[in-house]
TORRODREN-713781 format. One line per 10 residues: number of its first residue (from 0); their letters; for each residue x, y, z of C-alpha. Coordinates in Angstrom, 2 decimals. Example, Ala and Ser with C-alpha at 12.3 -4.5 7.8 and 13.67 -1.06 7.14 Angstrom:
2
0> as> 12.30:-4.50:7.80; 13.67:-1.06:7.14;
END
This chain:
643
0> xxxxxxxxxx> -1.89:-84.35:-8.23; -2.97:-82.54:-11.29; -6.07:-80.12:-12.34; -9.03:-80.41:-14.47; -11.52:-78.04:-15.27; -15.39:-78.11:-14.77; -17.62:-76.14:-16.65; -20.09:-75.11:-14.08; -24.14:-73.71:-15.13; -23.21:-69.88:-15.66;
10> xxxxxxxxxx> -20.10:-71.30:-18.25; -17.47:-70.49:-16.02; -14.32:-73.04:-15.31; -13.55:-74.43:-12.29; -10.26:-75.79:-11.31; -10.30:-79.39:-9.36; -8.33:-82.38:-8.28; -8.45:-84.98:-11.26; -9.50:-87.87:-9.33; -12.71:-85.34:-8.03;
20> xxxxxxxxxx> -16.66:-86.34:-8.01; -19.56:-84.57:-7.57; -19.60:-83.94:-4.25; -16.46:-82.46:-4.20; -16.63:-80.19:-6.99; -19.66:-78.64:-5.11; -17.29:-78.37:-1.76; -15.08:-76.02:-4.23; -18.46:-74.12:-5.27; -18.59:-73.40:-1.17;
30> xxxxxxxxxx> -18.66:-76.03:2.13; -22.38:-74.83:2.12; -23.16:-76.64:-1.08; -21.19:-79.39:-0.66; -23.41:-80.52:2.85; -26.00:-79.82:0.51; -25.28:-81.73:-2.07; -28.32:-84.73:-3.06; -26.61:-85.61:-6.51; -25.39:-84.26:-9.82;
40> xxxxxxxxxx> -25.95:-83.87:-13.04; -22.95:-84.61:-15.72; -23.33:-83.85:-19.07; -27.31:-83.15:-18.38; -27.24:-86.48:-16.74; -28.13:-87.48:-13.30; -25.76:-89.37:-10.99; -24.49:-90.14:-7.90; -22.57:-87.19:-5.84; -19.52:-89.93:-5.37;
50> xxxxxxxxxx> -19.49:-89.87:-9.68; -15.79:-89.10:-10.55; -15.69:-86.13:-12.77; -13.53:-85.66:-16.13; -12.04:-82.31:-17.54; -14.66:-80.59:-19.46; -17.48:-82.24:-18.11; -20.11:-79.68:-17.43; -21.59:-80.23:-13.88; -25.00:-79.20:-11.84;
60> xxxxxxxxxx> -25.25:-79.75:-8.53; -28.64:-81.17:-7.41; -29.86:-80.34:-3.58; -32.80:-80.95:-1.80; -34.46:-77.41:-4.20; -33.36:-78.70:-7.23; -36.17:-79.99:-9.65; -34.68:-83.16:-10.23; -34.44:-83.77:-6.32; -37.55:-85.36:-6.79;
70> xxxxxxxxxx> -36.45:-87.70:-9.04; -34.29:-88.80:-6.46; -36.54:-88.91:-3.91; -38.90:-91.11:-6.12; -36.42:-93.43:-6.96; -35.25:-93.73:-3.11; -39.10:-94.96:-2.76; -38.80:-97.51:-5.11; -35.87:-98.92:-3.54; -38.54:-98.78:0.03;
80> xxxxxxxxxx> -41.38:-100.71:-1.75; -39.09:-103.53:-3.29; -37.53:-103.74:0.68; -41.16:-104.13:1.79; -42.56:-106.13:-0.71; -39.30:-108.65:-0.09; -40.17:-108.85:3.48; -43.47:-109.84:2.97; -42.93:-112.25:-0.34; -39.40:-113.25:0.36;
90> xxxxxxxxxx> -40.34:-115.21:-3.14; -40.80:-112.39:-5.50; -38.11:-111.08:-7.72; -37.16:-108.20:-8.43; -36.63:-106.81:-11.92; -36.03:-102.87:-12.48; -37.52:-100.17:-10.65; -37.11:-96.19:-11.86; -39.06:-92.60:-11.36; -41.42:-91.41:-13.49;
100> xxxxxxxxxx> -42.61:-88.28:-14.25; -45.54:-89.37:-11.85; -43.34:-91.32:-9.35; -41.66:-94.42:-9.74; -42.79:-98.70:-10.44; -41.04:-101.79:-9.97; -41.51:-104.61:-12.19; -41.56:-107.77:-10.57; -42.39:-111.42:-10.84; -43.05:-114.68:-8.83;
110> xxxxxxxxxx> -45.72:-113.06:-6.50; -49.74:-112.69:-7.58; -50.26:-109.75:-6.25; -53.76:-107.81:-6.01; -54.71:-104.20:-5.14; -56.07:-104.95:-1.62; -52.35:-105.96:-1.30; -50.93:-103.12:-1.81; -51.80:-101.24:1.79; -50.25:-104.06:3.44;
120> xxxxxxxxxx> -47.15:-103.28:1.80; -47.57:-99.91:2.01; -47.58:-99.71:6.16; -44.28:-101.84:6.20; -42.99:-99.43:3.97; -43.90:-96.74:6.41; -42.37:-99.02:9.04; -39.03:-98.53:7.33; -39.28:-94.70:6.25; -39.78:-94.77:10.17;
130> xxxxxxxxxx> -36.48:-96.39:10.53; -34.80:-93.91:8.67; -32.10:-96.32:7.14; -29.19:-94.91:5.71; -29.18:-95.20:1.97; -24.93:-96.34:1.27; -23.68:-97.13:-2.10; -20.87:-99.80:-2.36; -19.15:-100.71:-5.83; -18.05:-104.02:-6.82;
140> xxxxxxxxxx> -16.84:-105.69:-9.72; -18.00:-107.39:-12.34; -17.61:-110.80:-11.06; -18.79:-109.96:-7.08; -21.88:-108.67:-8.89; -22.50:-111.59:-10.99; -22.02:-113.84:-7.90; -25.20:-112.02:-5.88; -27.41:-112.74:-8.83; -26.27:-115.81:-9.91;
150> xxxxxxxxxx> -28.97:-119.26:-9.66; -31.41:-116.13:-8.10; -32.35:-113.43:-10.29; -31.60:-114.40:-13.97; -33.17:-110.26:-14.91; -30.22:-108.66:-12.57; -28.16:-111.21:-14.24; -29.06:-110.46:-18.09; -28.60:-106.24:-16.85; -24.51:-107.25:-15.82;
160> xxxxxxxxxx> -24.00:-109.06:-19.18; -25.62:-106.68:-21.65; -24.66:-103.28:-19.73; -21.71:-104.12:-17.29; -18.11:-104.08:-19.25; -15.61:-105.78:-17.77; -13.78:-104.05:-15.92; -16.52:-101.90:-14.66; -17.22:-101.43:-11.76; -20.63:-102.03:-10.06;
170> xxxxxxxxxx> -22.56:-99.93:-8.12; -25.26:-101.26:-5.73; -27.58:-99.59:-2.97; -27.78:-101.11:0.32; -30.58:-100.02:3.33; -30.68:-102.78:6.04; -31.12:-105.87:5.06; -32.07:-104.90:1.43; -29.38:-104.61:-1.14; -30.29:-103.56:-5.62;
180> xxxxxxxxxx> -28.72:-103.08:-8.01; -28.41:-99.84:-9.06; -26.90:-96.83:-11.08; -28.53:-94.74:-8.13; -28.54:-91.83:-7.24; -30.48:-91.66:-4.05; -31.54:-89.94:-0.56; -29.37:-90.33:1.99; -31.49:-91.93:4.32; -35.47:-93.74:3.38;
190> xxxxxxxxxx> -36.63:-90.96:5.99; -35.81:-88.60:3.42; -39.46:-89.47:1.88; -42.23:-87.60:3.32; -45.05:-88.84:1.80; -46.24:-91.37:-0.63; -48.95:-93.78:-2.38; -48.88:-96.64:-4.18; -51.32:-96.28:-6.72; -51.79:-99.16:-8.86;
200> xxxxxxxxxx> -50.59:-102.73:-10.57; -50.77:-103.62:-13.74; -49.03:-105.91:-16.14; -45.73:-105.01:-18.00; -42.74:-107.30:-20.66; -39.47:-107.44:-19.29; -37.15:-104.46:-21.38; -40.60:-104.39:-23.03; -40.67:-106.62:-25.28; -44.20:-108.29:-26.00;
210> xxxxxxxxxx> -41.81:-111.26:-26.61; -40.25:-111.72:-23.24; -42.20:-112.44:-19.80; -44.39:-111.05:-18.21; -44.15:-108.78:-15.30; -46.19:-107.04:-12.40; -45.73:-103.56:-12.67; -46.91:-102.20:-9.61; -46.73:-97.50:-9.55; -46.69:-95.29:-7.15;
220> xxxxxxxxxx> -45.64:-92.02:-6.05; -43.59:-90.01:-3.73; -42.84:-86.57:-2.22; -41.39:-84.84:0.63; -44.75:-83.45:2.10; -47.90:-85.31:3.02; -49.65:-81.48:1.16; -47.74:-82.18:-2.07; -48.98:-86.04:-2.16; -52.92:-85.02:-1.59;
230> xxxxxxxxxx> -52.41:-82.28:-4.29; -51.42:-84.64:-6.75; -54.41:-87.34:-5.96; -56.35:-84.96:-5.91; -55.42:-83.78:-9.31; -55.35:-87.95:-10.21; -58.92:-87.61:-9.82; -59.78:-84.69:-11.35; -57.62:-86.40:-14.62; -59.55:-89.74:-14.58;
240> xxxxxxxxxx> -63.39:-87.31:-15.23; -61.65:-85.47:-18.05; -60.01:-88.83:-19.05; -59.74:-88.73:-23.27; -61.32:-92.23:-23.54; -64.11:-91.68:-21.19; -65.23:-88.31:-22.91; -64.78:-89.51:-26.52; -67.48:-92.27:-25.73; -69.72:-89.37:-23.68;
250> xxxxxxxxxx> -69.27:-86.99:-26.21; -69.16:-89.52:-29.21; -65.71:-88.26:-30.62; -63.97:-91.67:-31.72; -63.89:-95.36:-30.70; -61.60:-98.15:-30.74; -63.60:-101.10:-31.52; -61.71:-104.80:-30.70; -62.63:-106.01:-34.43; -61.13:-102.79:-36.37;
260> xxxxxxxxxx> -57.31:-104.03:-34.17; -55.56:-102.21:-31.81; -54.16:-98.58:-31.55; -56.84:-98.14:-34.93; -59.20:-95.43:-33.65; -62.30:-94.98:-35.80; -63.67:-90.87:-35.42; -66.73:-90.65:-35.33; -68.59:-87.74:-36.67; -68.55:-85.28:-33.65;
270> xxxxxxxxxx> -64.48:-86.27:-33.55; -63.74:-85.58:-36.99; -65.11:-82.10:-37.09; -62.91:-80.84:-34.52; -60.24:-82.92:-36.99; -61.21:-80.71:-39.83; -61.43:-77.66:-37.83; -57.73:-77.88:-36.79; -56.24:-79.06:-40.27; -58.06:-76.14:-41.56;
280> xxxxxxxxxx> -56.41:-73.75:-39.08; -52.80:-75.46:-39.63; -53.64:-75.09:-43.54; -54.22:-71.80:-43.36; -51.25:-70.98:-41.52; -48.98:-73.10:-44.31; -51.09:-70.81:-47.22; -50.04:-68.15:-45.01; -46.26:-68.92:-45.31; -46.11:-70.31:-49.33;
290> xxxxxxxxxx> -46.08:-74.02:-48.24; -47.56:-76.38:-51.41; -49.13:-79.26:-50.42; -48.24:-82.70:-51.73; -49.60:-86.03:-50.87; -48.02:-89.52:-50.82; -49.25:-92.90:-50.39; -49.49:-95.01:-47.18; -47.13:-97.90:-48.88; -43.93:-98.23:-50.29;
300> xxxxxxxxxx> -41.50:-100.53:-51.48; -39.16:-100.82:-48.40; -36.21:-99.49:-51.08; -36.97:-96.05:-50.36; -36.60:-96.61:-46.49; -33.80:-98.77:-46.90; -32.41:-95.83:-48.70; -33.89:-93.38:-45.90; -32.17:-95.28:-43.33; -35.91:-96.29:-41.49;
310> xxxxxxxxxx> -35.28:-99.93:-42.58; -32.12:-99.58:-40.21; -33.47:-98.13:-37.38; -37.77:-98.79:-37.40; -37.62:-102.13:-39.31; -39.23:-103.85:-36.36; -41.93:-100.99:-35.76; -42.87:-101.13:-39.36; -45.80:-102.53:-40.18; -44.34:-105.02:-43.73;
320> xxxxxxxxxx> -45.81:-106.77:-46.39; -45.18:-109.26:-48.97; -46.81:-108.15:-52.66; -45.87:-110.12:-55.30; -42.21:-111.20:-53.66; -41.97:-107.74:-53.10; -41.46:-106.46:-49.45; -43.31:-103.22:-49.18; -43.43:-101.62:-45.83; -46.70:-99.13:-44.23;
330> xxxxxxxxxx> -44.83:-95.81:-43.77; -43.72:-94.30:-40.15; -42.67:-91.22:-41.56; -44.01:-88.75:-44.88; -40.19:-86.60:-45.00; -38.93:-89.63:-47.54; -41.75:-89.15:-49.90; -41.17:-85.13:-49.51; -37.23:-85.72:-50.28; -38.50:-87.98:-53.23;
340> xxxxxxxxxx> -40.85:-85.34:-54.74; -37.84:-82.79:-54.47; -35.51:-84.98:-55.98; -38.21:-84.88:-59.27; -37.22:-81.68:-59.86; -33.56:-79.35:-60.81; -33.39:-76.60:-58.17; -31.81:-73.17:-58.32; -30.62:-71.50:-55.01; -32.88:-68.57:-56.61;
350> xxxxxxxxxx> -35.84:-71.62:-55.98; -35.46:-72.21:-52.47; -36.69:-72.55:-49.68; -39.39:-75.04:-51.15; -41.90:-75.81:-48.26; -43.59:-79.08:-48.79; -46.93:-79.65:-46.76; -49.11:-82.62:-45.73; -51.45:-84.18:-43.04; -49.63:-87.54:-43.88;
360> xxxxxxxxxx> -51.28:-90.63:-41.95; -47.94:-92.88:-40.85; -48.24:-96.31:-39.13; -45.64:-97.73:-36.67; -46.33:-100.81:-34.80; -46.43:-99.82:-30.87; -45.96:-102.60:-28.43; -49.90:-103.34:-27.53; -49.08:-103.41:-23.87; -48.29:-99.44:-24.59;
370> xxxxxxxxxx> -51.27:-98.55:-26.62; -53.78:-96.20:-24.82; -56.53:-94.50:-26.14; -55.14:-91.39:-28.91; -51.85:-90.89:-26.85; -50.43:-93.69:-28.49; -51.51:-95.86:-31.82; -50.74:-97.50:-34.46; -52.30:-95.54:-37.09; -51.59:-91.46:-36.40;
380> xxxxxxxxxx> -51.72:-88.37:-38.90; -49.13:-85.75:-38.19; -49.06:-82.06:-39.69; -45.81:-82.50:-41.94; -43.97:-79.90:-43.16; -40.60:-79.95:-44.60; -38.69:-77.33:-46.63; -35.81:-77.59:-48.41; -33.09:-74.08:-47.68; -29.65:-73.03:-48.33;
390> xxxxxxxxxx> -27.42:-73.00:-44.97; -27.91:-69.20:-44.19; -31.72:-69.80:-44.75; -32.38:-71.77:-42.11; -32.32:-68.76:-39.17; -35.17:-67.14:-41.33; -37.23:-70.17:-42.16; -36.88:-71.38:-38.39; -38.87:-67.88:-37.46; -40.88:-68.30:-39.14;
400> xxxxxxxxxx> -42.13:-71.86:-38.45; -41.63:-70.37:-34.43; -44.13:-67.71:-35.31; -46.62:-70.03:-36.99; -46.11:-72.46:-33.47; -46.59:-69.41:-31.13; -49.65:-68.96:-32.97; -50.90:-72.34:-31.41; -49.77:-72.36:-28.57; -51.10:-68.91:-27.62;
410> xxxxxxxxxx> -54.46:-70.04:-29.23; -54.95:-73.31:-27.45; -53.18:-72.02:-24.22; -51.47:-75.04:-23.14; -48.74:-75.18:-20.54; -45.49:-76.68:-22.71; -41.93:-77.19:-21.96; -39.71:-76.00:-24.76; -35.48:-77.92:-25.35; -32.78:-77.50:-27.64;
420> xxxxxxxxxx> -31.29:-80.56:-28.37; -27.62:-80.20:-29.89; -25.37:-82.30:-31.70; -24.93:-86.28:-29.92; -21.66:-87.86:-30.38; -22.96:-90.31:-33.23; -23.97:-87.42:-35.83; -23.69:-86.63:-39.74; -22.52:-83.41:-40.74; -19.69:-81.07:-40.86;
430> xxxxxxxxxx> -18.71:-79.29:-37.47; -19.00:-75.98:-39.55; -22.89:-76.91:-40.41; -23.52:-78.11:-37.23; -21.92:-74.89:-35.11; -24.40:-72.56:-37.51; -27.49:-75.08:-36.92; -26.91:-74.71:-33.43; -26.77:-71.51:-33.23; -29.20:-70.08:-35.12;
440> xxxxxxxxxx> -31.39:-72.02:-33.41; -30.21:-70.71:-30.28; -30.73:-66.90:-31.87; -34.35:-67.94:-33.17; -35.54:-69.00:-29.17; -33.70:-66.23:-28.30; -35.14:-63.94:-29.90; -38.74:-65.47:-29.14; -38.22:-65.20:-25.25; -38.94:-68.34:-24.27;
450> xxxxxxxxxx> -37.82:-70.08:-21.84; -36.27:-73.61:-22.68; -33.48:-75.83:-21.50; -30.26:-76.94:-23.25; -29.95:-80.51:-24.10; -26.44:-81.02:-24.82; -25.87:-84.16:-27.26; -29.33:-85.03:-27.22; -30.26:-83.73:-30.59; -31.28:-86.30:-33.38;
460> xxxxxxxxxx> -28.05:-87.73:-35.72; -29.20:-85.84:-38.63; -29.21:-82.47:-36.78; -30.32:-80.17:-33.93; -33.65:-79.66:-33.11; -36.19:-77.69:-30.53; -38.70:-79.92:-29.12; -42.17:-78.76:-27.33; -43.84:-80.62:-25.14; -46.91:-80.53:-24.06;
470> xxxxxxxxxx> -48.37:-81.07:-20.09; -51.87:-82.57:-20.14; -54.08:-82.81:-16.99; -52.25:-85.56:-15.00; -48.24:-83.61:-15.55; -47.43:-85.90:-17.99; -45.59:-84.38:-20.77; -46.22:-85.45:-24.45; -44.76:-84.80:-27.71; -45.83:-81.14:-29.72;
480> xxxxxxxxxx> -44.27:-79.29:-32.05; -41.09:-80.11:-33.20; -38.51:-77.93:-35.82; -35.64:-80.41:-36.67; -32.86:-79.39:-39.09; -31.38:-82.85:-41.20; -28.21:-83.21:-42.68; -28.77:-86.65:-43.33; -32.01:-87.22:-45.64; -30.22:-84.76:-48.25;
490> xxxxxxxxxx> -26.87:-86.92:-48.05; -28.51:-90.36:-48.34; -31.07:-89.25:-51.60; -28.23:-87.02:-53.06; -30.79:-83.59:-53.20; -28.93:-80.92:-54.84; -29.74:-77.08:-55.91; -27.35:-75.38:-58.11; -25.35:-72.80:-56.27; -24.41:-69.22:-57.27;
500> xxxxxxxxxx> -21.29:-70.27:-58.39; -23.38:-72.90:-60.74; -21.82:-75.39:-58.44; -24.12:-78.68:-57.33; -24.89:-77.87:-52.83; -26.17:-79.75:-50.44; -30.12:-78.10:-49.17; -30.45:-78.60:-45.48; -33.64:-80.04:-45.03; -36.19:-78.89:-42.13;
510> xxxxxxxxxx> -38.44:-81.38:-40.37; -41.41:-79.23:-38.98; -44.69:-80.29:-37.20; -47.51:-77.29:-35.49; -49.02:-80.04:-33.64; -47.01:-83.18:-33.54; -49.70:-85.50:-34.10; -53.33:-84.71:-34.70; -54.00:-87.87:-32.49; -51.84:-86.85:-29.77;
520> xxxxxxxxxx> -52.42:-82.78:-29.72; -56.84:-84.33:-30.00; -56.33:-86.91:-26.62; -54.56:-83.30:-25.23; -57.01:-80.72:-26.00; -60.16:-82.70:-25.35; -58.68:-83.52:-21.45; -57.78:-79.75:-21.73; -61.08:-78.68:-22.46; -62.55:-81.13:-20.23;
530> xxxxxxxxxx> -64.68:-81.77:-23.16; -65.76:-78.19:-23.70; -64.52:-77.24:-26.58; -64.29:-73.48:-27.36; -66.89:-72.04:-30.17; -64.41:-72.45:-32.85; -63.52:-76.31:-32.54; -67.15:-77.79:-30.98; -68.82:-79.77:-33.13; -72.57:-78.76:-32.04;
540> xxxxxxxxxx> -71.59:-74.74:-31.31; -75.64:-74.09:-31.19; -78.64:-75.98:-29.45; -81.99:-74.38:-29.94; -84.88:-75.93:-27.69; -88.32:-74.92:-28.72; -90.62:-75.04:-25.79; -93.14:-77.05:-27.28; -94.12:-78.29:-30.91; -95.39:-75.14:-31.79;
550> xxxxxxxxxx> -92.12:-72.74:-31.91; -90.23:-75.68:-34.18; -91.15:-73.34:-37.41; -89.60:-70.43:-35.90; -86.38:-72.64:-34.89; -85.74:-73.98:-38.25; -85.55:-70.38:-39.22; -82.99:-69.90:-36.72; -81.03:-72.45:-38.01; -80.88:-72.04:-41.38;
560> xxxxxxxxxx> -79.54:-68.39:-40.64; -76.68:-69.56:-38.32; -76.23:-72.36:-40.43; -76.03:-69.96:-43.33; -73.37:-68.17:-41.77; -71.38:-71.21:-41.25; -72.46:-72.44:-37.83; -73.55:-76.07:-36.87; -76.77:-76.20:-35.12; -78.76:-78.18:-33.82;
570> xxxxxxxxxx> -82.36:-78.27:-33.21; -83.55:-80.19:-29.98; -87.24:-81.65:-30.93; -87.92:-84.40:-28.57; -91.15:-84.14:-26.09; -89.08:-83.30:-23.65; -89.36:-80.72:-20.56; -87.35:-77.73:-21.53; -85.11:-78.56:-18.25; -83.98:-82.21:-19.35;
580> xxxxxxxxxx> -83.40:-80.48:-22.82; -80.96:-78.17:-21.15; -79.73:-80.81:-18.77; -79.20:-82.91:-21.89; -76.82:-79.65:-23.98; -75.42:-78.94:-20.95; -73.90:-82.58:-20.52; -73.12:-82.24:-24.13; -71.24:-79.59:-23.33; -72.84:-77.24:-25.72;
590> xxxxxxxxxx> -71.23:-73.75:-25.85; -74.42:-72.38:-26.85; -77.90:-73.21:-26.55; -81.16:-71.24:-27.51; -84.68:-70.98:-25.83; -87.58:-70.29:-27.81; -91.58:-70.11:-26.61; -94.30:-68.76:-27.51; -93.22:-65.38:-26.53; -89.87:-65.49:-28.44;
600> xxxxxxxxxx> -92.11:-66.11:-31.72; -94.11:-63.40:-30.94; -91.41:-60.77:-30.11; -88.84:-62.38:-32.78; -85.95:-62.73:-30.15; -84.38:-65.80:-28.44; -83.53:-66.45:-24.97; -79.67:-67.48:-24.85; -77.99:-69.40:-22.44; -74.68:-70.64:-22.10;
610> xxxxxxxxxx> -73.00:-74.27:-20.51; -71.63:-71.93:-17.45; -75.82:-71.59:-17.29; -75.63:-68.13:-17.43; -78.71:-66.59:-19.39; -80.52:-63.63:-21.10; -83.77:-63.09:-22.43; -84.58:-60.92:-25.37; -82.33:-61.43:-27.38; -81.95:-59.88:-31.22;
620> xxxxxxxxxx> -80.78:-63.08:-33.41; -79.04:-60.70:-35.62; -76.99:-59.23:-32.26; -76.91:-63.04:-31.51; -75.58:-64.14:-35.00; -72.75:-60.68:-34.91; -71.28:-62.12:-31.52; -70.92:-66.03:-32.53; -68.86:-64.51:-35.65; -67.21:-62.68:-33.79;
630> xxxxxxxxxx> -66.31:-65.25:-31.03; -65.15:-67.68:-34.07; -62.53:-65.36:-35.70; -61.12:-64.87:-32.57; -61.13:-68.41:-31.68; -62.12:-67.81:-27.86; -61.78:-70.47:-25.52; -65.10:-69.64:-23.66; -68.59:-68.18:-24.76; -68.44:-64.87:-23.58;
640> xxx> -71.56:-63.64:-24.98; -73.52:-62.95:-21.69; -70.04:-61.26:-20.04;
END
């Protein structure tokens, strides 16, 4: 049988038989690896170890030591849940049950479940795991697969009708009496699931479409070891305390009242203060790197969105309006407006790069069931930047953007992951431009010494990109900064510049955001800091606590001096005890409190306390102000005057 060659993670090629599977590849590498193989990845996609490979495939072997093993284990835990559910509620109908970053879920219907029912299901799951049933894969042809669900499960039938080709073999996974339509992969047996927990119940829509049936979603998680589960549950409890929706109300940062509509946040003065500081920080960097600020309206004729291609791809997520028999749409992105501004002028290669920036409000009609605090909203603001440059300017411009992003990452000390996403199958632009662009992005990442994952084929159809994902208090990943190269928009808008050869050339468009969106970044910061914002971001930076009304005059003089230096200062003048004033300031998570009594007034000093309950007496106000200026300039995360 003729050999084919697959590509291993280190770039080497390995010859294998033409009918080889992922597991066969592992055995070719070594018998030990073959024995340990749980699953594999083909071109970045997680697959069953019995999946055939093709010539030129990039192959990774997944064992119980791989990062992906937890995904496989959680997928199997979802099947154990489904099996336990049917044992207890045979009237239930199963739909889909994938793994997630936090665990797994299974969408079901036909049965009413309450939180109390989860404990009974957990007990049945424990028995299934103790029985250590083998999890076996079976392939059926399409007609056999359909026959299993006809008259029984319309949801599985719809999956088969939509996703299964006529000549495709369909995989099912079986454990004891339970069998489920599934692509896999799975662990070898139910006994491999070491620790699990059903977390909660919510509602969902079939296939995420709110016009479809409402389903019951049961969320759970699973780990290899009980200690890992316990650590996760402890982190989850801490995350509840850090929940930005809870802190947003306690600290009077924002609200999303029913009367305003879903996903449309209102920023209160405290919240807007934080956002203004973030905006100013980004704008200072934009000024440093020679961006010019532009502004585009919230509403455009849909002709613009048709020209940009967003109408075809985003129309279901757009808010559309009829105005005098013309169709308009609230903008889901800022880039078509910026491309239009560029196109209003004639450009020479000497003028490039042209860099535009806008803190632009955009609108996307997310499904109501997916709206959650500031993490997913209908109206949000992107710290957008769009650059128009020649192909040979790409590397320098991306290098500058990465320097800006690095500054953001260092300032906020956030956990993040980086991905380089390359050309997908469906794309626009020449091979030469794609190869040059991908190599330039890779060179910038290598130069930055950042760890990054290569996501082959995961780029946008219009160009390769570098994406950053932040982790929140629950370990969830949220989109953050991004750098995207675009060969499509310049083509659609017929953008051009005159080259050194006096011929017209197509510029490359670079999309760039330093935060991602202010709303989501604000959410991450609220939870990251647990509401304890650094001095430079804190809505109220210093609160003066006079012991009695006799010290109010001195307190106001101190306040004036601090405000003259640009600090946000309050005076607690309610007739409370000093202890209550201090507790209130700590509840509000203020960086600093200044206690002033008769002794301080007489000596012209202050007593300084910080939110970490450290204090110092007989402090010179000028020395304290000098420190505040330094701490604000350095953007330090915690008060450090008393260190």
